N, C-alpha and C positions, 0 to 999 in steps of 0.2 A: 504494500500500500504506500503510495507516495507520501512524503513528509507533509505536504500541504493538506492532504485529505485527513491525516491524523490530527493536524492542528485544528481544522474545521470541526471535526467530530468532538474533540476535546472541548472546544469553545461552546458548542451546542450543549454538551452535557453539563458544563459549568453553569450556563445560563438557565438551564431547565431546573437546576437546584435552587435558584434564587426565589425568594418570597417577597411579596410586597411588604413595605414598612407601614403597617396599619396604624402606628402611633401618630402618623401625620394625617391620615384620612380614615378614621375609624368607622365612619358610617357611609354606606352606599346610598346615593340619592336616587338610584334607579327604582322604579315602581311606585314612587310617590305621585300623588295627583298633581296635575299641571296647575301652576299658579300664574295668574295674569301679571304681566310685567307692570311694575309700579304698585303692586299690592303692598299695603303697609302691614307691619307686624302690630298686633294689638298689644299696646303697652299695658302692663299690669301694675298692681299696687304692691309695695314692699311688704314682705312677710318674713317673720323669723323662721329659721330652720331648727327643727327639733334635733336632738342627738341622733335619732334613728335616720333622719334625712341626711344629716351631715355624714354619718357613716356610709350611707348609700352612695353619696357623692364621691367620697374617698375611694370606695371600692370600684365604682364605675369609671373613675378617671385612671386609677393606678393600673387597672388591668390592660391599659393600652400603652403603658410606659415600658421601655426597654429595661430599666432598673427601678422597679416599683419600690424597693427598699430605700432608695435615696430620695423619694418624694418628700418635698416640703411644701405644704399648702400655705397660701397667704389667706387673705380675706375671702369669704364666700358670702354672696348676697343673693336673695331670691325675690321674685315677684310672681304674684298669681294674677292671671288675666281673667276676663269676664266669663270664660268657659271653664275656669278652674284649673287651667294648666299652670304648673309651677315651673318657671324657668330659673335656672341657677347659673350664676357667673362667679368666677373666682380666678385666682392665680395659683400656679404651681411651678416649682423649681425641681429639677432632677438632674442626674448625672447623664452625660452623653457617653458614647462609645469609648472616649478617651479618659473617662473618670472625672471630668470637669463638670461643675454645676453650670447649667446653661443660662441661668437667670430666670426671673419670674415670667411665665408665659400665661396669658389669659386663656380661659376655657369657658365654654358654654354648653349647656345640656338641659334636659328636662327630667323631672321626677315623675315616675309612674307608679301605679299600684296604691294599695291602702297605706294610710299614715303609719300603721304599726310595722309594716314590712315593705317600705318603698324600694324601688330600684331606680337607678339613674342611668339615663341614656345620654352618652356623650355625643355632642354634635360636632365640636371642633376644638382643637387646641391651637392657639396662634403661635406657631414656631418661627415664622419669618415675619419681617416687617409688614408685608401686605396682609398676611394671615392675622397678625395681631390687630391691625387696623380693622379688618373685617369682623373679628370676634368682638372687639370693643364696640363697634357700631351696632352689631346685633344686640349686645347687652343694653346699650342705651335705648334702642328702639323697643326693647322688651320692658323698659321701665326700671332698669337696674343701672344706677350711677355709682 
């Protein structure tokens, strides 16, 4: 087998072993209903988070981190809109592949389920400048400042 063929086969095998880094895009937006361009997010009113809700947020966010043990959470704030949906925004710091803390990154998600046993669905973590601006904007539009 020529050397070039071996190189191509080896490269294909290496690429097939790669997995997507879900920490940066944890939720697929496929299958969601279409939203008309310009549709505003319904702003909610601030609500306190119970210890169970805070724990659900921590679990929901850390499962998407590469090094969950290094997670350091900043402030978490929540708002409930008119439909009862509780949106949670906060900040998190964690270690990257090189063992360095990356700095506080904003996150946004939604609490689901009963108050006694809530679950948290992470929507996004702002890891780049543009992502951070987008997450911060969604938080403001949701009534969280």
